[in-house]
N, C-alpha and C positions, 0 to 999 in steps of 0.2 A: 493339408489345411492349414497346418500350423504355418508353413511358409507364407500362406496367404494373409494371416495376421501380421507377420513380420514385414511383409510387403506394405501392407496398410500402414503400419506404424511408421515404416520408412517414409512413406509419401506424407504423412501428416508431420513428420519431422522436418521435412523440406519445407512444407508449407508454413510450420510455425517459425522457423528461423526467418524466413524472408518477411513474414507479418512482424516479428520484433526487430527488424533492423533499425527503424528509428530509435527504438528503445536501447538497443546495444549502443548507439552513437551518443545519445544523451548520458547513459551510464558511463562510457569512456571519457567523457568531457568532465565527469565529476571524479576521475581518477579511479574508476571501478571497472575491472574487466570482467564480465560476465558471459562473453561470448566463447572465450577459450579459458582453459585451465591454466590459472595463474599462481605462479609460487609466491612464497613470502617476500622475495627480494625482486619482484617483479618492477621494472621502471616506472610504470604507470602509478605505481604508490607515491612516487615522489610528487607526482602532479597532485594526488589527494593530500599530501601532507602540506604542500605550498597553498592549495585552496583554505585548509583549516587554519593557518596562519594569518593568511590575508583576512579570512573572514573573522577571526578573533580580534584583529585589529581594528575592522570596521565595527564590530560590537562593541569594543571599547569607545569608540566614537559615539556611539548611540547613547551609552551611558553617560557620557560628557554631556550631551544634549539635555538629558534628563535631569542631570546635576545642576546644569546652567538653569533649567526653568523650574527648580524645586519651590520658587516663592510664586510662581505663577498658576492659574487653573490647571486643572488636571487635563482637559483638553489640548493644552500646548504639548504635552508630552505623551498623550495617549498613542499617538501613531508611533512614535519612538519605541514605547514600551511594548506594543503589539508586535511590530516587526522583529524587535530585539529577541522577543519569545519564540518566534517562528525560526529566526536565525539560530537561536539555541537547539532547536529540535533538529535541524539539519546539520549543524556542526556535530553534535552527539552522534547521529547517524553515520556522518563521514567517519568518525572515528572508530565506530563499531565496525564500519565495512571495512577499515583500513587492516584490520587483523583477521577478520573472518570472511573475506568475500569468496575464498575457495569453497567455502561451506555453503554459501549461497549459490555458487555455481553448481555445485552437485544437486541441491534440491531443485533449482531452476531447470536443468537439463535433464532431470529425471521426468519432470512434467514434458519438456519438449519432445524428448525420444519415447514417452511412453513406456519406458524400460520395465516398470513393474508389471506390466502384462506380458513381458516376454516370457517365455516357457512357462506359461501358466499351466498347460497340461491338458486342458479341456478339449482342445482342438486336435489331440493325439488319441482321444476316445473313439470308439466305434458307436457314434451316434448319428443320427439323421438331420439334425437342426444346425448342422455348423454354418451353413450360409445365413440363415436366418440369425443366429446369434452374432455372427459376423458383422451383418447389416446393422443390428442394434447396437453394438459397440461402436461402430463408426458414426452412427447418428449422434450418440451421446458425446463422442469426442468433439465431433464437429460444432454441436450445439454449445459444448463448454468453451472452445476456442473461439467462437463468434461472440460469446458473452465476454470474455477475456479481451477481445479487441475491443468491443464497444466500450468497457471500463476503461482501458488504456487510453484510447483516443479521447475520449471526453475529459479525463483527468490530467492528461498532457495539455489539451487544449486549455483548461481551467487554469492550470499553473503558468503556464507561459503568458495566457493573458494578464493575469495579475502581476506577474515579474515585468513584462513588457510595457505594462501601464506605469509602473514605477519608474522603470529605466529610462522611458523617453518623455514622461510628461514633465519632469524636472527639466529637460533641455528646453522646451517649449515656454515652460513658466520663467525660467531665467532670461531667456531671449525677451519675452514680454516685458518684464519688469526692468531688464536693463535698457530697453530702447522706448519704451512707450510709458512706463511709470517708474522712472529709476528713484523717485522719493520713496517708494514702497518696497525696493529691492531687498530681498532676504534671500542669500544663495541657497538653492535646493538641490539634493543628491538624490541618487537612485534610492538611497535609504536613510530617513531622517538623522542626520547625524552632526556632530560638532567636533572639528578639529582645531582646537584652541591656538595652535602655533600658526596655523594657515588661515585663521577665520578673516583677518584683516585684509588679505590679499584679493578676496573676491575671485573674479574669474581670470586672473592674470595666469600667464604660463611660467612655470610647470604646476602650479600649485593646485589649480582646479583640475586638470587632468590626473593628477595623482589621487585626488579626493574621489574623483568619478570612478577611477578605476578600482580603487579599494571596496567602495560601497556597491558598485557594480557588480563586483565578484561575490560579495556577500549576498547580493539580490539575485544573483543567477543560481548561487548555491541554494537558496530557499526553494527554487522551483525545481531545479534538476535533480538534486538529491531527493526531494519528495517523490518525483517520477520513477527514480532507481530503485529507492528502497522500498516503495509502496508498491511500485509496479510488480516486484519479485513477489510480494505478498500477493496480489491479485492472481498472478500466473500459478503459483504453487497450491493457493488454498482452492482455487476454483477446480483445479486438477484433482485435487484430493477429493472433493465433494463429487466430482464427476466418476473417480474410482469406485466409491461407496455407491453411487447409482448403477454403474455398470454391475458391481456385485448383487444388488437387489434385483437387477433385470435377469441376470443368470439363475437366480434363486427361484424366480417365476416359473422356470421351465425345468426345474429338477425332478419332477415326477410327471413330466410330460410322456407321452407314448413315444415320442420320437428318440427318448433316451432308454435304452433296453434296462431290465431290472438289474443285470449283472454289471451295469456301468454306473449307475446311480451313486454308489458309494464312493466311487472315484472321482465321479463329478462333484459329489459334495465335498470331498477332501481338496479339489481344486478351488473351489468357492472359499473354503477356509484358509486356504493358502494365500488367496488374493487378499482376504480380511487382514491377515497377519501382515501383510506388506503394506497394506494401506495403513494400518494401525502404527506400524513403525515411521511410516513416512509422516504421518499426522505428528507423532512424537517429536520427530525431529524439526518439524515447522514449529510447533508449540514451545519447544526448547530455544529456538532461535529468535522468537518475536515476544516472547512473555515480558522480558525485562525490558526491552526498547519501548514496547507498547505502553508500559506505565509512564514513562516521560511523555510520550504523544499524546496520551489522555489528559494527564494534568496541564501540559502546557496549551494545548488544543482549546479546553476549557477556558483557560485565561484569555488564549487569543479571540475566541469567539465573543467573549464578555466585552473586551475593548473594542473590537471590532463592531459589534451592534451598537455600542455607546457613540464611537466616532462616526458610523454611518448615520445615526440619529442626529448628531451635531451637525454634519455636512448637509443633511438635508435641509436643515433651518439656515444655515450659514453659508455654506460653500458647495456647490453641486459637483465641482471637480472632485473635492473630498469624498463626497457621497458615492461618486462613481468608482474611486480608488478603492474605498471601503468595501463595496459591493463586489468588486473583482477578487478581494482578498476573503471576504466570506465564502464566497463560492468555492475558491480553492482549499481554504482551511475547513470548511465544513465538509468537502469532500474527503479530505485526509482521514478524517476520524470517521467517516461514514463508510469508507472502503474497509477499515477494520471491521467494524460493527456488522454491515451487511454481509461480506463474505464469512466472518465468523459464524453468522446466523445460519448460512448454507450448511456449514458442518453441523451444527446442532441440528438441523432439521433433518438431515440424511441420517445421521447416527441415532436419532430417534426412532426411525423406520425399521433400522436394522433387526431389532428383536423380532419384529412382526413378519419381516421378510423371512427369516429363518424359520419361524413358526408356522407360517400360512401354507406351507407344502402339507399334502397327504401322507405326513410322517408314519401315522399310526398304521398305515397299510404296509409299511416297508421292514426291511430287517431289523434285528437288534442293533445291530453296528450302524446302521443309518439313523436310528432312533438315539443312540448314545451321542453321536455327532452333533445332532440337532440340538440335543438337551444342552450339551456343553457350549454350543455357539450360542444358544439363548442366554445362558448365564454370562457369558463373555461379552456379549454386546449390551447387556442391559443397562450398563453405565454409559451415560450420555458424553459424548465426546464435546470438549469446549475449548476454544481458543482462549487461554487464560492472560489476564493482564496482570503479571505478576502473581501474588497470593490475594488480590484485592477483590476483583471481579472478573468478568468475562467478556469477550467481545461479541455482542449480541444487539437485537435491536431494542432491549430493555435497557441496555447500558448507554445506548445512543440516546434513546429518549431522556435518561437520567443526565446526561452530559448537557443536552439541550436545554433542560429545564434547570439546572443549576447555573448554568451560563445566564439563562434569561433572568435568573433572582439577582445575580451580581450585577447585570446590566442594570436593572431597575434601582439596585442600591446605589450604583454609581450616578445615574441619571438624578436620582433624589438627592444625593450629597451635593452634585454639581449645581442643582437649583437652589440649595441652600446657601452656597457662595455666592 
């Protein structure tokens, strides 16, 4: 029966790798190799470093635009400030991935392979409910990966939609103002930026293509790095939640008649082993994301605030700007939403754990059985949180707080703009 579990996990591994093919390609385009084990000297990291340098050049051009518009109303610089904050998030993630992508590989492929369920020991016991338990495990894994698929697809579509709108709308805008209203022409790029040394050359060769390439790379990094970094988070956190759910399902049957009295302590020890593996997996995830998530939360709050302000301005003055900001709001909002929504899944499942251990008819079992239950109730009584450094946790409460704070700053910006 243990071989049947291994066959199930191998089947799921092939399905999962096939489902993540597009994700692997997007990650590789950002200079991150999470499909295969990479060494520190992997050549793909040269591409990662190149993208970081080009994005920093584009970021400098954005701040040149903000400085050039320092005497103008805030609305003239808001788009540049908003996209610059998003670029900072992506650049910081790229730098982080440059050094620790091998650790992300381990976390990701632990989820893909289901390796924490290997050699669990339950299916080597003399119990009668192996087929049923195997079916339950398969159902939970299928549901979790279906959830991962939906999240990844929707998030990838949102990021590509926002980046694509920025990337191509500037071409049509430049063409329109060059050929139809040349008196109102202002050079537009994939990211709002100003290159002072090339500003007077307009769309002439090779100055415009160089500017377009630099800001285009910066633009694409904002989308692709978000998909790569946050996509890994989706996979590993949803899988961690699924492992806890599998544990709770196994505990439901610990005192069933299908499990002989002589095998129940061994069965319970196998459940304790799964909890230990899952807890260590959670600790690794939390350790990898607790620091980067702080920058994500702070910058996302600023981005959401400015995006709402620019969407409001665009609704009143420029419908194109409104659509652009709406796309940006969807992608940026999803970015922080992914952290909080999936972090809440861990909280919810970990809160169930003490009840799951206690709910069996342990009072009719042996002293050893009671001792294990008692120790596991004490061990699981602490709720697991995905931490945002030492400040807060990834939860729906945090998401509501971020949205509320962003809304408050948006109203402040709107009032200050009205005063001007």
